[in-house]
N, C-alpha and C positions, 0 to 999 in steps of 0.2 A: 600442610593440611589443606591449603587451597586447591592444589592440584588433585589431591585425593577426593575432595568433595566434587570436583569437576568430573572425574571419572565415575563417581557414584551417580551423579546426575545423568551422565551419558548412558550408563548401563541401565538405569531405571527407565529412561526414555525408550531405549531399545527394547526392553522387556515389555513395556506397555504397548509399544507400537506393533510388536509381533502379534500380541493378542488381538489388538483392534483390527489389524489388516487381515487377520484370519477370519473375522466374521463380517467385515465390511467388503472384503475382496477389493480393496482400493488403497493405494498408497497415500492419497490425499484425503485428509479429514481435518476437522477443526483442531484435533489434538496433534496430529503429526506435523501439520504445517506450522503450528505454534511452537511445539516442543523442540523440534530439531534445530532451528536457528539458535535457540538458547543453548542447547547442549554443545553444538559445534563451536559457537563463539566462546563459551566458557573454557573449553579445551584449548582453543587457539590462543586465547589470552594468557592462560596460566601455564602453557607449555612454550609459547613463542613470544607473544607480544611483551611479556614482562622482561624479556631479555633485551629489548630495545627501548626500555624506559617506561612502559605502560604499567599502571597499577594493576594488581590482580583482581579477579572476581573473587570476593571473599567467601569464606565458608558460610557465613550467615546469608549472604545473597544467594548462593547456590541452593541452599536448603529452602529458602523462601520461594525461589523459583520452582523447585521440586514440589513443594506443597501446592502451589497454585496449578501447576501442570497436572498434578494428580487429581485435583478437583475437576479440571476440564475433562480428563479421561473418564472419571466416575460419572460425571453428568452425561457424557456421551453414551456410556454403557446403559444408564438408566433409561434414556430416551430410546435407545435401540430395543431394550426389553419391553418397554411400554408401547412401542409403535407397532405398526403393521408391516411385516416383512415384505408383503406384496408390493409396497410402495418403494422398496429399495432397489428394484430392478432398473437399470439405467435406461434413459431415453436417448435417442439419437438427436442431439441438439442441433445438428446441421439442418435437419428438417424443420425444427421449430423456428429457426430464423430465416430459412430459405424461402418461406412463403411471402416474405416482404421484398423479394428481389425486384418486383415491379416498381418499387419506390427508389431505386438506386439513383435515377435521374434527379429526383428531388433532393436526395442526400448530397449529390455532387454540387447542385446549385447552392444549397445552404453552406456547404463546406467551403466552396471557393469564395463565397461572399465573406465568410469569416476570415479566411486566409488573407483576402485583400485588405480587410479592415486592420488586422493585426500587423501585416507588413507595412501598411501606411504609418501605423503608430511607431513601429520600430524605426522606419526611415526618418520620421520627424525627430525622434529622440537622437539618432545617430548623426543626422545632418547638423544638429545644434551642438553636439558634443564630441563627435568623432567615434571611430570604430572601437577604440580602447575603452569607451564608456561601458561596453557590455560586461567587462570584467569587474565593474564596481557594484557596490551594494545599492547605490542610488538608482542604477538602471533597474535592478530587481524591484525596488520600492515603487518605481513608476509603473511597472508591469503587473503588479499584483493587486492593483486597485482600479476601480472604474469599470467602464463598459468592456474594455479588452479582457480584463480578468474574468468576467462572467462569460464572455464569448469563448474563451479558451476552455471553460467547463463544458460548453456545448460541443466544442471541437473534440473533446475527449470521448463524448458519447457518439458522435458521428464516426469517429475512427473505429470504435468498438463495433458499432452497428455495421459499418461498411465491411469490416473483416468477417464478421459472423454471417452476414447475408450472402457474401461471396464465397462462403466456405467450400461448397461443392460446385461452384460455377467457374466458367472460364474467365480469367482475369486479363483485361487489356491494359494498354498503355495508360489510359486515364486513371484506372484503378491504382496502379503503382505510384503514379505521380501524386495523386491525391493523398494516398496513405503516407507518402514521404513528407509532403508539405504539412499535413495535419500533425504529424509527429514533430516536425521542426518547430512549428509555432507553439506546440505544447512545451517543448524543450526551451523555447525562447524565453519563457517566463522565469527560467533559472531556478525553479523550485523542483528538485529532483523527484520528489515523491509523486508528482502529477503524472509524469510519463511512466514511472514504475507501477503506479496503480493500473494504468491502462494495460501494460505488458502482463502483469500478474492476473488481472481479471480475464483477459483473453486466454492466457495460458490455462487457467483452471477450467474455464468453460470448455475449451477444446480438448482437454486431457482427462477430465473427471470420469468420463465413461469409456475410456480406452483400456485395453488389457494392461496388466501389471508390468509386463516387460517393456511396452512402449512408454508407459508412464515413467519408468526408471530412466530410460534413455533420454526422454525429453526433459527430465528434471535437471540433468547435467547441462543440457543446452540452455535452459532458462537461466541458470546460475551464471553461465559464461556470458550470456547476452546482457544481463543486468550489470555485470562487472564492466563489460565493454562500454555500455552507456555511461556509467559513472566516469570512467577514465576519459572518454571522448568529451564529456562535459567540461572537465578541467583542462584538457588539452586545448579546447576551443578558447577557454578563458585565457590561457597562457599565450595563445596565438594573437588574440586581440590586444594583449598587453605587451606584445613584442618580446616575450621571454621564451617563446617556443623554439625548441631545437631538439631533434631526436637524440642528439649526443649530449644534451644538457643533463648531467648526472644529478645536479641539485634539483632540477625540475621534477625528475622522476621520483626522487626521494621524498620531495614535498607532497606530490600527489599520493604516493604510497602511504605516507603518514596520515594524510587526510582520509584515505580509504579506511585505514585501521581505526581512526578516530570515529568516523561516521558509522562504521558497522559494529564496533566493539565497545563503545563508550557506555551504552545503556546498562548492560549488566555490571560494568565496573562501578558506575555511580549509584547503582541501586543500594549498595551498602550504606552510603552516606545519606541517601534519601530516607532510609528506614529510621534514621535518627531525627527526621524532620516531619514525622507523622502529625496529621491534623493541623498543618500550618497554612493550608489554603482553605478558603471559605467553602462550605458544603455545597453551594450552588455552582461551583466551578464547572461541573459537567453540563450545566444548563446554559452556558454562555451563548451558544447559537440561538437558543430560543429567547433569551433576554435581549440580544441584539435585534432579533426579528420583531419582538414586541416594541422595541424602541423605534424601529422604522415605521411600524404601523401607527403608533401614537404621535409620531413626529418628534421624538426625543433625539437630539443629535449625538448623545453618548453612544460610543461603540467600544466595547470591551475587547482587548487583545487577549486571545486565548493563551498565548505564551506566558503572559504575566500571571496566570492562575493555575498553570499545570507544570510549572518549573520554578525552582528556587533561584535560577540564574546559572551563569557559567561557573563550573567547578573544574579543578584540575584532574585529568585522567592519565596524564603522562608528564614527563619532564618538559615537553614542548607543546602539549595540546590541552585545550579546555573544551568542555562540552556542557550543554544544558538539557540533555535527555537522559532519562533513567529508567527506561522500559515502561510499558503500559501498567505493569504492576506497581511501579514506583509512583506513577501519577496518582493512582488510587490511594496509595499510602499517604501521599501529601494531603489529599483531600479528606480522607476519613479514617486513616489508620488501617491496621491489619484486618479488623472486622469488616470494614467497608470494602477492602480489597477482595476478601473472600466472597462477599456478596456479589460484587461486580463480576468477578471471575465466573461464578456459577450462572449468573443471569446471562452474560454474553455467551457463555458456552452453550447454554440451553437454547438461546435464539439461533446461534450458529448451527447447532446440530439439527434443529427443527428444519431450517432451510436446506441443510445438507441432505437429509433423508427425503424431504418433500420434493426437492428439485430433481432428484435422481429418477423419480418416476413421474415427473410432471412435464407437461407441454406448455407450461406457463412461462413466458420469457422473463417476466418480472421475478418470479421465484428463482429461476436459474441465475439471473443477474445478481440477486441478493445473496445467493449461496456463494458466488464467486467473490462478491464484495467482502463478506464476512471471512472467507478463507484468506483473502488478501490482508484484511486487518489483523487476522491472527498471525499470519506469516511475518508481519512487520511489528509485532508486539515487542520484539527484542529491542526496538528502537523507541517507540512511543505509541500512545493511543491517538486516534484521529477523530473520535466522536465529538470533540469540541471544535472541529473545523467546519466552516460553512461549506467549503468545497465538496465535502463528502455528501452532504444533503442535497446540494445543487445537482451533483452528478446523478443521484437517484431520481430527483424530480424531473430532470431533463430526459432521462431514459424513459420514465413512465409517460411523459408527454408524447414522445415520438412513437412509442408502442401504442398508446391510446389512439393517436391519429391514424396510424397504420391499420389498426383493428377497425376503426370506424369506416375507413375507406374500403376495407375488405368486405365489410358487411353491406355497404352501399353498392359496391361493384363486385359481387362474388364471382362473376365469370371472367373478370379481367385478369 
């Protein structure tokens, strides 16, 4: 029955996607980017991963996913019908960001300052512990706190801006070296979603207004690129731990198992999480704001989001544990099915608003927010990110840079 429910989900997603693509004239929308990872993972788990020891995506989980995805699609259709079709015509985003090309020098200056600070931090850590330390959790714990962690959030925005501003411009040696170094220091924090966010945001901004044929081709490229990033991350870890060898069969099997676990565990655990409805406090979604309030009033208490959006590690296969259960699962933990439906509709409505508004807009913030919500939708098969400070920091830093650019453009309109 599990495999039958997976094919039901796949066919339903295909049916709704065909309808939506027909009127949006676009492969990428809040529904399609959210729905297809769920559908593909469900099929892969129930046709292949179960044969190597993974638990199936249950019938109940598949139909709960189907319910929420249907709500996303219906919300998008309502907003399309209520909105002005004139605003749906795509804008050339290259021109929107190209007007900031005069500030590339400033971006390089800030970027290399941050690169230097992060490299010094890494050097100090490794000089005390050795190269092998990169492969440990302690290294990651040192990198995700303090000044360096916040500077890496700035680095993410600088990388995004540098790529977008240079979209239609000639790129020199300094550009490529800076892009590579910014990417490496983002990866150095060892939290994979940071670099994945950057890749997906850039992908959606650069492809949302392109013809369907080009979108299809580039979709395959982005999947391959993200997978390569994942494997390179673990290969680097094995190298620092002296376990690296291209002929090491156990190493490759281990990495492959981690990849399956990382990408497929959310829908698998969703079934168990449905039995844990209403087990987390109602204010769990407000953790970022609670921590911000504590900073302002001088309260030293800092709440860890993971403690409030996951019941902890649970078994997904004979060899693997996971603590993620999809974005829908998080909402179930906090407020049950009713709250999940409410959050699905609210987030879909916001996503579709920016989706349609940005397609006819020359506002870089609207364009950026559209890409952010598409990225969050695409990663819903894994978890939700609205309880993470890094998401809000990224938006704030983006707005700060755009505001500074706009002020200087107004002060020096002819430059």
